[in-house]
C-alpha positions, 0 to 999 in steps of 0.5 A: 251731700258733704261728708260733714253732713253725712256724719251729722246724719248718721250720729243723729240716727245714732242718738235715736237709736239710743233713745229708742234703746233706752225706752226699751229697757224697761220692758227687756228687764221685765221680759228677763225677770219674767222669762229667766229662771230666777236663779240666773239672776241670783247666780250672776249677781256679781255681773252687773255690767253683763246683765245691764249690757244684755238688757240694753241689747236684747230687742237686738238679738235677732240682729246679732245672734250672738253677744259676748257679755263678758271676755276675761281669762277667768270668766266668759259669758255670752247670750245668743240665739237658741237655734236647734244645736246652737249650744254645741256649736259655740262650745265646739268654736270656743278655745279648749279650756278647763272649765271650772263652772259652766251655766246654760240658761234658756229663756221660758218663752221665745224672744219678743218679735222672734220665734227662738229663745235666748240662751245665755251661757257662762264659764269660769275657768279658774280651777283649784289644784288637787295639792292646793285644795288638800293643803286647805282641808284641815284648816278650811271653816264652814259657817254654822249658819250655811251648814245647818241650813243645808243639812236641814234640806238633806234631812228632809230630801235626801234620807240616804245621804250620810248626814256625817259627811255633810260638813266635810263635803261642804268644805270641799264645795267652799273650798273650790266654788265659794262664790257658788256657796255664797249665792246659792240657795241651800236646796241648791247645795244640797243637791249638788252634795248628794251628787257628790256623795253618790259618785263617790259611792257609785265608784266615781260615776252616777247618773240619775234623772228625775220628772220636774212637777211645776207649772212652768215645765210640763215635760222637762225632766232633771238629769244628774251627772256625776263623774270621778276623774272626768276627761280633761277638755272638751267634756262638756262640749261631748255630753251636750252633743250626745243630748243633740244627737238623741234629740234632746234640748237642754234648757238650763244646765249647772256644771262644776268641776271640783277636787276633793284634794286628790283628784277631780270631780264633774258634777252637772244638773241638765234640765232638758226636754226631748224635742218631739215631746216624747217622755223621758222615764227610766223605763223608755227607750230613750232614756236607756239610750241616753244612759248608755251614750252619757257613761260611754263618753268615758270611753269615746272621744267625740273627735274620734275617727270612728265617731266622725265616720260612723257616728256622725253618719248614723250607721252605728251607736256611739257605744258601738263606736267604742267597740270599733276603737277597742278592735282597731286598737287590739288588732294593732297591738297584736299584729304590729309587735312583730311587723310595726311598719306593715300594720300601723295603727293608721292602716288598721284603722282605715281597714275598719272605717273604709269597709263599714259593711264588713265593720257592722257585721263584726259588731253584729256578731259580737252583739249576737255573743255577748248580749244578755238579752239575745234570745237562742244566743248558741245558735244565733252566734254559730249561724252568724259566724259562718256568714261573717267568716265567709264575708271576710275570707271572700273579702275582695276590692280588686286591690290584691295586697291591699285585700289580703293585709285588711283580710288579716285584720279582719280575721284578727278581730273574728279571732278576738271575739270567738276567744273571747270568754266574757266582756263587760261592754254590756254593763252600761256604767263601765269605766272602760272596756274589758274582755277576758280572752283564751289565749288561743287567739294566738294560734289563729294568728299564726307563727308569722305574728308570734314567733317574736314571742316566748314558745310558752303560751299563757293561761290567760289574756285580759285586754282593757281599752280605755279613753286615754289608753290600752292595756293588757294583762297577761298571766301564765296561770290560773293563780297568778301575781305580777305588777301593773306598769303604766308607760306615760306617753305625750304626743301621737307619735310616742303614743304609737311607738309605745303601742307598737311594742306593748304586747310583746313587752308584757308577754316577755315580762309576764313569762319572765315572772313566771320563771321568777314566781317558781317559789310561791303559790302563784304563777307569773302575770304582768299588766302593762298599760299605755297612757296616751296624756296630753301633749301640752298637759303639765304634770298636775294634769297628766297625774290625773290622767294616769289615775283616771286610766288606773280607775278605769281599768280597775273597775273594769277588772272587777267587772269581770272577775267579781264572780258568785258561784263561779260566774260573773256576778253581773248578769250582763257579763255573759261569762263563758269560762265561769270559774274563780280567777284569783288575780294579785296585782302589785306596784310597778312604774307609775302605780302611786301609793294613793292608787295602791290604797284605793285599788285595795279598798275597791276590791273589798267594796266590789266583792272580789274574792281576794279582798285587799290582796288583789294589790300588794305594797299597801300601808297594811302589808309590806313596803318594798322600798321600806324593807329592802325585800328585792335587795335581800335576794339580789345580795343573798344571791351575791354572797353565796356566788362570791363565796363560790369564787372564794371571796366572802363579803363579810370580811373580804376586800372586794368592789362592785359597780351598779346601774340604778341610783342610790334612791332607788328601791332595788339599788337604794336597799342593795347599797344599804345592805352592803354597807351594813353587812360588808365593811370592806366593799368598794362601791366604785360606780353608780349609774343612774338617771341623774348621772354618774359617780365614779370612785376608783378606790371605792366611794366614802361609806359615810358620804354615800349613806347620807344619800342612800334611800334619800336623794339622787346622785347630784347631791353626793358630797363630791369632796370626799372623792378620791383623786381620778373620781368624778360625778357627771351630772345629767341634770346641771347644763349650760349653754354654750352658743348652739351646744348644750354643755354638762357639768363633770365634777372631778377630783384631781391630785391637787383638788376638785375641778370643775369641766364642762363637757358637750353632748357627744362627749357626756353620753360617749362617758355615761354609756360606757362606764358600766362596760368599762369600770372594772369590779369584782361584782356588777349589779345592774338595779336599774336602767332600761331593759336590754341595755346590754345586747349583742352588739354591744356585748364585746365592750365588756371585756378589754383587750386582753379579753378580760371581763370588767366584772366577772360576776354579774347579779341582775337586780333589774329585769331584762336588762341583758338581752338573751343573746348577750347573757349566753355570749358573756357566759361562753367568755367565762362571766357568771350570771345570775338572771332576773328571775333568780336574783330579784324574785325575793320581792314578789316572794314578799308580795306573796305573803303580804297576800297571805297576811290579808287572807289570814289576818285583819288589819289590826292583827296584821299591824299589831304582829307586823314586825314580828311578820315581816322578820318571819318574811326576811328569814324566808327570803334569805332562805329561798334566794340561798336554796337557789343560789346553791343549787345552780352552783351544784349544777354548773358544777355537776354539768362541768360548766356545759349548761350556762348558769342562766339555762340552769336558771330557767330550767330550775323554774320551769322543773317547778312550775311544771310540778306544780302545774300537775300537782295543781291539777292532782289536788283540783281533782282531789279536793278532799285531800286538802283536809287530810292532816298531812297536806294541812301541815304542807300548808302550815309549813308554807306560812311565816313562823307567825301563823304556822305555829299558831294554832288559833291562827293556822286554823284559818288555813281551811277558810282560803279559797279552794284554789289557794289552798290546791295552789299553796300545796302545789307550791311547796311540794313542787319547790321541795321536789326540785330542790331535794325531792325524789322525781323518779317516784310516781306522782301521787307518791312523790306529793305524799312522800314529800308532804309526809317529810313537812311533818316532823318540822311541826 
């Protein structure tokens, strides 16, 4: 047969096939109309071409298995044969993209001439950004007809729904999904709005199930899931994996992702049937397991190694896999900071995954200690602990070095379980895992793993583990406060590097904070989190991941610390500590204003004993940057110390240099205060992230005023520079072949000149300026910790051994290492360390919390100016008081004790007195109501409260521990600054308290 004849034969067959297809169209359409849910056609009415293709191809589905109906950047539709796990496999094979809307519809019966059903998938990818939604919300209009129809359904079907929220929620839905609102019947819109509202009410997560009762769905259930700030990608796939793993078939589902203008929400309805025909009511084991696993998707990645190695092999549940991942991260962060090369994250992970027998025993031990349904818990745990400890001690795989390494890891995990005092692990609807530990576990680890930490041991350590990161909160006293910083990392290497050192960083910061907090009733604490952000994420997605992590951790925090009669309020939290724990947080790196307000509101909602006082720097509070509270202390310390050197900063000419930019809180407000108070000041150098600005004669005050607290250095008016002054720009570059050049604008005698310097030259200049520019005063008010260390400290002195600045007042934390501080002071540099110099920020926060506890929001706002003025007066007094004492002690010891050691000694003395006095009042609680001690508490208050009998009487309503702490703080500070430390303790307390009475 010739090629032409073969071609004719093939085309004839094609024509015949087309004719057969044409004859099948009506039959196929009738089948689709009967077997597909009516919503399928309603919701896809704009995709007629795709529906037509499905209709003409339906009888070939057993041949094709899968047909791509639509493939556009903003939309994909797929028809496929519904075999077991087919939906999960298809999603797994698709590229990871952010899904705006996902729809799955399965036919009611099998395809013609097939034993399998039809499955049609639709994915919309066009998602609105948070800022887009926020910008359009106010002007968004909902048609009255739509609103009234939806409201009618809500009133009839959802009686608990807050009807006044209907229009606002409809606006959000309309802005995100106009087509959804256009094509959906009112009942469907009402259901999604109800799910949206319940998700908001239930702290960002809602899970429920309903039995569907109609003739077409005998054993079908509607599963409702709402989640605020869901995982960024692959979340729908993970949910479907849970259903598939538990033997539950998903027949239909509709999933929306929408933004409320702040962060996204995932709202989904799944129509499901257990494959074995069992029921799925709320009291059955399958539902409870489904609930645990669905909630656990917030914590566990489906591609986690623990999931792959332990869950998919059937060894453990998904929630136990989250526990394993939490143990891995805990062991890593606690063992790696002193041995980063030996105790790598991967090495610790392999220990748990390669020895599932030990891992399973550790999990079982944890359940024995904390499962609220465990009978005979104490005995069962004690017996099991002996067994597991012996198994770990006897662990031997024949590889001596590796076995020793892994025994250390497993012992760390055992110590973790032994010293955990409460955990939210058995709270089903948790957002992250949290564990409150007794710091005694550090003694179990031994010196080899703790000798790089400060010798003082904390009062508490709380560990958090989430889907995208980990955190520790370390506090050095019962009532403690300190900031919450989040380190954002992108990529595996950056995350591991940060996680290696996070525990030590947290410990050192909390310890420094404890020294700093000596003048307030709260001891020191710090919370440090590390976020593992999407390596390819843009600014918007990273912000969402940041908020997700912070919301998860704060809710996990409340799971543990919301108490009733001292014990954790949630009965699923077994509480071995059983006391109220007043812990105050504050803003630090990557804590945004929005999150500050959310945390405060959530604290009130969850019933935490401090209410909105859990977080400082709120709108109903004292914003640090607005009032420059930290800088007030820095400048007051500088004024007192400079006066001791014979320089009156308010009258005399003097020079100063800064690290930290004019738009920063501490540096910017220090510059503002200097310009306001010191007309003769010469600010010669400012170094920050945007560049370096130098003027040998001092920067022009008017030009500097225009950028302070408004912009970065790179917009400074360089035409005002004096000869030899320059601005070296970090962010203004150009390429010269393979080289990156940085702009440097220099003022010469003949005018402004522009030069470009190489990368090496830039950093040589940039990094040397803070060492070489001479000034009377150096205020490091920004920059990375340990910028000046023992290796570069010699650069601070010129060839004659003269320091570039005689006085350093540390506005930034840990800018100079302890060793470098001692070397600088040995060479006659005066240093006022961070724990003294920048303490006023935390003092201000303490008084903000007092306002939260003593005043209503309305009272505070009505008297805010007066209250802030009182606080500012207190800050100046406290800074001056300590500065004078440091200078006095230095003179009394003839300079034999460095200034920074004197600062440490003052902090330790006050904190030691505080601890003993706090214990004294805890054991003598009735004393707090005696007039002499009430007077002491009144005197601690700002004048607005202390001098107002109506307001100050509220002191008696404060939590007992807060009253003990206020008394301990007030009395301990007075003892050190001007008290009689030779008296017996009770006498000191009573004598010092009586002194306060004369002021009232």
